[in-house]
PLY file of the C-alpha trace (Angstrom):
ply
format ascii 1.0
element vertex 474
property float x
property float y
property float z
element edge 473
property int vertex1
property int vertex2
end_header
-85.56 -80.36 49.10
-82.68 -81.20 46.88
-79.39 -80.49 48.24
-77.69 -77.39 46.79
-74.97 -78.27 44.34
-71.65 -76.59 44.94
-69.97 -74.97 41.93
-66.93 -76.80 40.74
-63.65 -75.48 42.01
-61.46 -73.75 39.39
-58.46 -75.64 38.23
-55.27 -74.69 39.91
-53.12 -72.20 37.87
-49.83 -73.77 37.00
-46.83 -71.93 38.53
-44.64 -69.81 36.17
-41.54 -71.60 34.99
-38.43 -69.75 36.14
-36.16 -68.37 33.38
-32.82 -70.02 33.37
-29.56 -68.12 33.68
-28.51 -69.28 30.28
-31.60 -67.74 28.68
-31.03 -64.45 30.43
-27.44 -64.25 29.21
-28.51 -65.15 25.72
-31.17 -62.41 25.67
-28.73 -59.83 26.99
-26.19 -60.82 24.32
-28.79 -60.53 21.58
-29.82 -57.09 22.84
-26.22 -55.89 22.89
-25.62 -57.23 19.39
-28.77 -55.56 18.12
-27.77 -52.25 19.70
-24.26 -52.51 18.29
-25.53 -53.33 14.85
-27.89 -50.38 14.92
-25.04 -48.06 15.96
-22.71 -49.41 13.28
-25.39 -48.98 10.63
-26.06 -45.38 11.70
-22.32 -44.54 11.69
-21.85 -46.19 8.30
-24.71 -44.20 6.78
-23.54 -40.86 8.23
-19.80 -41.37 7.55
-19.20 -42.34 3.91
-16.03 -44.09 2.95
-13.14 -41.62 2.59
-11.11 -41.71 -0.65
-7.59 -42.98 -0.66
-5.00 -40.35 0.28
-1.88 -39.37 -1.52
0.33 -40.21 1.42
1.73 -43.65 2.00
0.16 -45.70 4.83
1.93 -44.93 8.03
4.12 -42.36 6.23
4.85 -38.73 7.17
1.50 -37.54 5.86
-0.21 -38.28 9.18
-2.57 -41.13 10.03
-3.28 -43.77 7.43
-5.95 -42.64 4.97
-6.01 -38.95 6.07
-7.22 -36.64 3.24
-4.66 -34.42 1.50
-4.88 -30.61 1.79
-5.30 -28.48 -1.31
-2.73 -25.68 -1.24
-1.42 -22.85 -3.39
2.25 -22.62 -4.28
4.70 -20.00 -5.51
8.37 -20.10 -6.47
11.17 -18.31 -4.70
12.58 -15.77 -7.13
15.93 -14.02 -7.34
15.36 -10.40 -8.33
16.23 -6.84 -7.25
14.31 -5.81 -4.13
13.80 -2.07 -3.49
13.88 -0.90 0.13
10.93 1.47 0.31
9.94 3.88 3.08
6.21 4.70 3.23
5.08 7.99 4.77
2.28 10.54 4.68
3.29 13.88 3.19
1.92 17.36 2.57
2.40 19.19 -0.71
4.18 22.48 -0.01
4.89 25.12 -2.71
8.35 26.60 -2.93
6.86 30.09 -2.93
3.46 31.46 -2.01
3.29 35.27 -2.19
0.47 37.63 -1.28
0.81 40.62 -3.59
0.15 43.85 -1.68
0.40 47.41 -3.11
3.48 49.41 -2.08
1.73 52.78 -2.45
-1.77 53.99 -1.70
-4.14 55.00 -4.46
-7.12 54.08 -6.55
-6.92 50.75 -8.33
-7.13 51.68 -11.98
-6.75 48.37 -13.85
-6.72 44.63 -13.08
-4.88 42.76 -15.81
-5.10 39.16 -14.57
-7.79 36.51 -14.37
-8.49 34.19 -11.49
-6.50 30.96 -11.81
-4.21 32.38 -14.49
-0.60 31.22 -14.75
1.70 34.25 -14.65
5.44 34.74 -15.02
7.73 36.68 -12.73
7.62 40.41 -13.58
4.31 40.22 -15.44
2.01 43.22 -14.94
-0.97 42.42 -12.72
-2.64 45.77 -11.95
-2.09 49.55 -12.08
-2.79 52.26 -9.53
-3.69 55.85 -10.50
-0.21 57.37 -11.10
-1.10 61.09 -11.18
-0.48 61.89 -7.49
2.80 60.02 -7.70
3.87 61.90 -10.81
3.23 65.23 -9.08
5.25 64.12 -6.08
8.09 63.24 -8.42
7.97 66.66 -10.04
8.10 68.34 -6.64
11.09 66.31 -5.58
12.85 67.12 -8.85
12.28 70.86 -8.33
13.71 70.76 -4.85
16.75 68.94 -6.12
17.32 71.52 -8.87
16.93 74.36 -6.37
19.48 72.84 -4.04
21.94 72.24 -6.86
21.68 75.92 -7.91
22.35 77.14 -4.38
25.30 74.79 -4.11
26.78 76.08 -7.36
26.49 79.73 -6.16
28.10 78.89 -2.83
31.01 77.16 -4.59
31.67 80.25 -6.78
31.66 82.51 -3.72
34.06 80.18 -1.91
36.50 80.27 -4.85
36.41 84.11 -4.85
37.03 84.22 -1.08
40.03 81.91 -1.39
41.54 84.32 -4.02
41.07 87.31 -1.74
42.55 85.35 1.18
45.66 84.69 -0.90
45.99 88.47 -1.48
45.44 89.07 2.26
42.35 91.10 1.39
39.76 89.14 3.45
39.61 87.63 6.88
40.20 83.93 7.33
36.86 83.58 9.19
34.79 84.52 6.14
36.49 81.86 4.07
35.77 79.17 6.69
32.12 80.21 6.90
31.71 79.96 3.15
33.27 76.48 3.12
30.76 75.33 5.75
27.89 76.73 3.69
29.07 74.79 0.63
29.16 71.53 2.60
25.69 72.23 3.98
24.26 72.79 0.51
25.93 69.59 -0.70
24.02 67.69 1.99
20.78 69.39 0.99
21.29 68.39 -2.63
21.90 64.77 -1.54
18.62 64.77 0.40
16.79 66.25 -2.56
18.17 63.56 -4.83
16.98 60.88 -2.38
13.53 62.41 -2.28
13.42 62.44 -6.03
14.46 58.80 -6.15
11.75 57.88 -3.64
9.13 59.67 -5.69
10.33 57.94 -8.84
10.21 54.55 -7.06
6.67 55.19 -5.82
5.66 56.00 -9.35
7.03 52.63 -10.44
5.02 50.95 -7.66
1.90 52.17 -9.41
2.49 49.22 -11.73
1.87 46.07 -9.66
3.91 43.16 -11.09
4.20 39.49 -10.14
7.20 38.86 -7.85
7.28 35.10 -8.68
5.84 32.87 -11.34
2.89 30.67 -10.54
-0.89 30.48 -10.42
-2.96 33.48 -9.33
-5.66 32.75 -6.78
-9.05 34.34 -6.38
-9.18 38.10 -6.72
-9.79 40.06 -3.52
-10.24 43.65 -4.87
-11.98 45.27 -7.80
-11.24 48.24 -10.02
-12.06 51.57 -8.33
-11.20 50.54 -4.77
-8.64 52.51 -2.83
-5.75 50.22 -1.94
-2.95 50.83 0.50
0.06 49.11 1.93
-1.87 48.05 5.04
-4.48 45.94 3.22
-4.55 42.40 4.72
-5.97 40.72 1.64
-3.72 42.45 -0.86
-4.46 42.31 -4.56
-3.77 38.64 -5.33
-2.03 35.50 -4.07
0.49 33.76 -6.34
1.51 30.17 -5.62
4.41 28.53 -7.40
3.34 25.09 -8.64
6.27 23.92 -10.74
8.53 22.74 -9.24
6.81 21.87 -5.98
7.86 20.12 -2.74
6.36 17.44 -0.51
7.20 17.48 3.20
6.97 14.16 5.08
8.23 12.59 8.31
11.02 10.01 8.52
11.57 7.80 11.61
14.59 8.88 13.57
16.13 5.40 13.24
16.42 5.92 9.47
17.56 9.54 9.61
21.26 8.61 9.85
21.24 6.28 6.87
19.18 8.74 4.86
21.59 11.58 5.65
24.60 9.48 4.63
22.99 8.60 1.32
22.18 12.26 0.70
25.74 13.41 1.53
27.17 10.75 -0.77
25.10 12.20 -3.61
22.94 9.12 -4.13
19.82 9.70 -6.19
16.83 8.49 -4.16
13.59 8.47 -6.18
10.33 9.41 -4.47
6.82 8.60 -5.71
3.72 10.53 -4.65
0.54 8.40 -4.57
-3.06 9.43 -4.16
-5.23 8.76 -1.11
-6.10 5.22 -2.23
-2.44 4.38 -3.03
-3.64 3.07 -6.39
-2.44 5.85 -8.71
0.99 7.47 -8.89
0.59 11.25 -9.15
4.19 12.31 -9.71
7.76 11.03 -9.45
10.55 13.14 -7.98
13.76 12.94 -5.97
14.78 13.39 -2.36
15.80 17.00 -1.68
16.82 17.63 1.94
16.49 16.58 5.58
15.77 18.74 8.61
18.51 19.44 11.18
16.75 18.16 14.31
14.42 15.45 15.57
10.90 16.28 16.68
10.88 14.98 20.27
7.08 14.70 20.39
6.88 12.24 17.47
10.41 10.87 17.20
10.62 11.76 13.52
12.63 14.06 11.28
11.06 16.19 8.56
12.24 15.50 5.03
11.52 17.17 1.72
11.18 15.76 -1.78
11.05 17.82 -4.96
8.78 17.15 -7.94
8.72 18.80 -11.38
4.90 18.75 -11.40
4.68 19.53 -15.10
1.20 17.99 -15.31
0.08 19.96 -12.21
-1.09 16.72 -10.53
0.08 17.96 -7.12
-1.86 20.76 -5.44
-0.62 22.89 -2.52
-1.59 21.62 0.97
-2.69 18.29 -0.53
-2.12 15.11 1.52
-0.33 12.38 -0.45
1.24 9.00 0.28
5.00 9.06 -0.23
7.18 6.09 -1.20
10.89 6.80 -0.80
13.27 4.23 -2.29
16.25 4.17 0.06
18.26 1.57 -1.88
17.88 -1.58 -3.98
19.07 -5.02 -2.86
20.42 -6.84 -5.90
19.90 -10.60 -6.43
17.64 -10.97 -3.40
15.69 -14.21 -2.90
12.08 -13.20 -2.39
8.81 -15.04 -1.73
5.23 -13.78 -1.40
4.39 -12.34 2.00
1.68 -15.00 2.47
4.31 -17.77 2.31
6.21 -16.59 5.40
4.85 -18.04 8.65
5.67 -17.05 12.24
6.10 -19.50 15.11
7.51 -19.67 18.60
10.94 -20.56 17.27
11.01 -17.90 14.54
10.02 -17.56 10.92
9.50 -20.57 8.65
8.03 -21.62 5.32
6.56 -24.86 3.97
8.61 -26.12 1.02
6.87 -28.39 -1.51
8.41 -31.79 -2.37
7.06 -32.10 -5.89
7.94 -35.79 -6.34
6.20 -36.99 -3.16
3.53 -34.26 -3.03
4.42 -33.51 0.58
5.68 -30.44 2.39
8.58 -29.91 4.75
8.91 -27.16 7.35
11.95 -24.97 6.72
13.34 -22.40 9.16
14.32 -19.16 7.39
15.67 -15.72 8.21
13.69 -12.84 6.81
15.08 -9.55 5.53
13.54 -6.49 3.93
9.90 -6.57 2.85
7.65 -4.73 0.44
3.89 -4.66 0.16
3.66 -8.10 -1.52
7.08 -9.78 -1.25
9.61 -10.42 1.51
13.32 -11.21 1.32
14.64 -14.54 2.63
18.24 -14.04 3.77
18.98 -17.70 4.53
17.26 -21.08 4.53
15.83 -21.06 1.00
17.17 -21.34 -2.53
15.90 -19.70 -5.68
13.46 -21.88 -7.62
12.10 -23.82 -4.64
8.33 -23.85 -4.32
6.70 -22.65 -1.11
3.13 -22.88 0.14
1.14 -19.63 -0.01
-2.42 -20.83 0.64
-3.71 -23.46 3.05
-0.54 -23.47 5.18
-2.53 -23.08 8.40
-3.76 -26.69 8.05
-0.34 -28.21 7.38
2.33 -29.89 9.43
5.83 -31.05 8.64
5.56 -33.93 6.16
1.88 -33.46 5.38
0.46 -34.58 2.02
-0.91 -31.87 -0.25
-2.87 -31.55 -3.44
-2.18 -28.85 -5.99
-5.05 -26.97 -7.62
-6.14 -28.68 -10.83
-4.33 -31.97 -10.10
-4.72 -34.94 -7.72
-2.31 -36.09 -5.06
-0.33 -38.75 -6.89
1.87 -39.84 -4.03
2.85 -43.32 -2.84
-0.13 -45.47 -1.92
-2.59 -43.04 -3.53
-4.60 -43.35 -6.70
-3.78 -41.15 -9.68
-5.99 -38.13 -10.22
-9.02 -39.11 -12.29
-8.10 -42.84 -12.13
-9.77 -45.88 -10.58
-11.19 -46.05 -7.09
-8.59 -47.03 -4.48
-8.99 -49.71 -1.86
-10.18 -48.97 1.64
-7.50 -48.36 4.26
-6.50 -51.64 5.89
-8.08 -53.83 3.14
-5.96 -56.55 1.49
-4.37 -56.03 -1.86
-6.95 -56.03 -4.66
-9.93 -55.55 -2.31
-12.66 -53.37 -3.74
-11.41 -53.80 -7.30
-13.35 -55.69 -10.03
-11.74 -59.00 -11.05
-9.90 -58.99 -14.32
-11.76 -60.47 -17.29
-10.34 -63.63 -18.82
-8.20 -63.22 -21.88
-10.60 -65.25 -24.00
-13.51 -63.05 -23.07
-11.49 -59.96 -23.75
-10.48 -61.27 -27.17
-13.98 -62.37 -28.13
-15.50 -60.27 -30.94
-18.85 -60.11 -29.22
-17.27 -58.81 -26.06
-15.27 -56.27 -27.97
-18.31 -55.05 -29.90
-20.59 -54.78 -26.84
-21.02 -51.21 -25.65
-19.50 -50.33 -22.30
-22.83 -49.04 -20.97
-24.40 -52.52 -21.36
-22.02 -54.02 -18.80
-23.29 -53.41 -15.25
-20.85 -52.64 -12.46
-19.37 -55.63 -10.62
-21.01 -54.67 -7.34
-24.45 -54.40 -8.96
-24.03 -57.77 -10.72
-22.99 -59.50 -7.52
-25.90 -58.02 -5.61
-28.47 -59.01 -8.27
-27.15 -62.57 -8.64
-29.05 -64.20 -5.67
-32.30 -62.53 -6.72
-32.04 -63.99 -10.25
-31.38 -67.53 -8.87
-34.34 -67.24 -6.50
-36.66 -66.08 -9.27
-35.50 -68.92 -11.52
-36.17 -71.55 -8.83
-39.63 -70.09 -8.16
-40.40 -70.28 -11.89
-39.36 -73.93 -12.09
-41.51 -74.80 -9.01
-44.47 -73.09 -10.61
0 1
1 2
2 3
3 4
4 5
5 6
6 7
7 8
8 9
9 10
10 11
11 12
12 13
13 14
14 15
15 16
16 17
17 18
18 19
19 20
20 21
21 22
22 23
23 24
24 25
25 26
26 27
27 28
28 29
29 30
30 31
31 32
32 33
33 34
34 35
35 36
36 37
37 38
38 39
39 40
40 41
41 42
42 43
43 44
44 45
45 46
46 47
47 48
48 49
49 50
50 51
51 52
52 53
53 54
54 55
55 56
56 57
57 58
58 59
59 60
60 61
61 62
62 63
63 64
64 65
65 66
66 67
67 68
68 69
69 70
70 71
71 72
72 73
73 74
74 75
75 76
76 77
77 78
78 79
79 80
80 81
81 82
82 83
83 84
84 85
85 86
86 87
87 88
88 89
89 90
90 91
91 92
92 93
93 94
94 95
95 96
96 97
97 98
98 99
99 100
100 101
101 102
102 103
103 104
104 105
105 106
106 107
107 108
108 109
109 110
110 111
111 112
112 113
113 114
114 115
115 116
116 117
117 118
118 119
119 120
120 121
121 122
122 123
123 124
124 125
125 126
126 127
127 128
128 129
129 130
130 131
131 132
132 133
133 134
134 135
135 136
136 137
137 138
138 139
139 140
140 141
141 142
142 143
143 144
144 145
145 146
146 147
147 148
148 149
149 150
150 151
151 152
152 153
153 154
154 155
155 156
156 157
157 158
158 159
159 160
160 161
161 162
162 163
163 164
164 165
165 166
166 167
167 168
168 169
169 170
170 171
171 172
172 173
173 174
174 175
175 176
176 177
177 178
178 179
179 180
180 181
181 182
182 183
183 184
184 185
185 186
186 187
187 188
188 189
189 190
190 191
191 192
192 193
193 194
194 195
195 196
196 197
197 198
198 199
199 200
200 201
201 202
202 203
203 204
204 205
205 206
206 207
207 208
208 209
209 210
210 211
211 212
212 213
213 214
214 215
215 216
216 217
217 218
218 219
219 220
220 221
221 222
222 223
223 224
224 225
225 226
226 227
227 228
228 229
229 230
230 231
231 232
232 233
233 234
234 235
235 236
236 237
237 238
238 239
239 240
240 241
241 242
242 243
243 244
244 245
245 246
246 247
247 248
248 249
249 250
250 251
251 252
252 253
253 254
254 255
255 256
256 257
257 258
258 259
259 260
260 261
261 262
262 263
263 264
264 265
265 266
266 267
267 268
268 269
269 270
270 271
271 272
272 273
273 274
274 275
275 276
276 277
277 278
278 279
279 280
280 281
281 282
282 283
283 284
284 285
285 286
286 287
287 288
288 289
289 290
290 291
291 292
292 293
293 294
294 295
295 296
296 297
297 298
298 299
299 300
300 301
301 302
302 303
303 304
304 305
305 306
306 307
307 308
308 309
309 310
310 311
311 312
312 313
313 314
314 315
315 316
316 317
317 318
318 319
319 320
320 321
321 322
322 323
323 324
324 325
325 326
326 327
327 328
328 329
329 330
330 331
331 332
332 333
333 334
334 335
335 336
336 337
337 338
338 339
339 340
340 341
341 342
342 343
343 344
344 345
345 346
346 347
347 348
348 349
349 350
350 351
351 352
352 353
353 354
354 355
355 356
356 357
357 358
358 359
359 360
360 361
361 362
362 363
363 364
364 365
365 366
366 367
367 368
368 369
369 370
370 371
371 372
372 373
373 374
374 375
375 376
376 377
377 378
378 379
379 380
380 381
381 382
382 383
383 384
384 385
385 386
386 387
387 388
388 389
389 390
390 391
391 392
392 393
393 394
394 395
395 396
396 397
397 398
398 399
399 400
400 401
401 402
402 403
403 404
404 405
405 406
406 407
407 408
408 409
409 410
410 411
411 412
412 413
413 414
414 415
415 416
416 417
417 418
418 419
419 420
420 421
421 422
422 423
423 424
424 425
425 426
426 427
427 428
428 429
429 430
430 431
431 432
432 433
433 434
434 435
435 436
436 437
437 438
438 439
439 440
440 441
441 442
442 443
443 444
444 445
445 446
446 447
447 448
448 449
449 450
450 451
451 452
452 453
453 454
454 455
455 456
456 457
457 458
458 459
459 460
460 461
461 462
462 463
463 464
464 465
465 466
466 467
467 468
468 469
469 470
470 471
471 472
472 473
């Protein structure tokens, strides 16, 4: 039996060579460089190169290369500035009368139309006058009867006085007759008063307008019995021209307003509609109340308007603008130009030559809806920033609408591309062409579009050399 052959033993696996320290450091350095290059490439692709700024490098415009802020500007103007008081007022007629009958009777005629303009004393309606005429006749008869009795008593008294002078009658009879005459004189006076009352009542049968104005809606019709106790009356007349507006004035301004009124100053008042867009009527200040309302701290004032166009209606709410006075030669700026800080009010003044702004402390004065007075700190004609001031600081560079920031270190608006911040002089700019090339006729006649940009030519140069070498090898 042949001996069993043993399988050959596998060759021994060589031991792994240990990595040297130098190789490990080199691999770590390569990994860090690859990671850094990837990060720089990502940042470069997501953050394009910023254009050159109008401010000088390291100048007051902030950090080097910071973009300029586009702002709006306005000039400080010297002009009259009215001091206006705004208030909410109520249109109040000077007279509003409810016409009621003075006597009772049947309404016979109505001589007005609803909404009609009437004059004072114009006939509005008539009441049946027949009962009143009869009452007048009765009073006249009683007066005539009393006058006849008085005349008879006076004749008798004269006869008695003659007999008393002849000592033919007693003194007592004469005194009694004198008392009777005085009594009849009183009766005649009463009768005359009754006759006058009856005549007056007959006149009240004609209902006339006590004031001029517009007649409201009619409350009674012909044929109704009217009396003095009717609550609705016959008509309501409201005087519309002239008309008043009552409004409230703060108690702090009441003294100055009263002094101006006592001095005879003419203070114009304008009544505006609810939207404050349209002026309804223009009038003058009329009067001021004599006490302050303690619940609101205001004083009631009244302005008078002619209201010829009937633009104001009774009980209408209007916006009132009272011009207290006018400040002459006041330096004013738009309200948007005035800023407020911890140290007070300030504005940003534009330096036109450098296209920068400077912070200027100012003292404000009176203000209107769109402009404010600058008492000190600003001169007429200086330009202030009205838009974009919230992004500015003292010395910041700015750009005006429609024009570039042409400051020191910046490129002109619409000009060539500026160099990158921190690059040497002339970096990023195409090299100047030689004079001979510029003067060559072929170069002068070549169209500008046929010349590629310098960056594109430089980038395509290696590819052209490589292709040429490959062609020669082929």
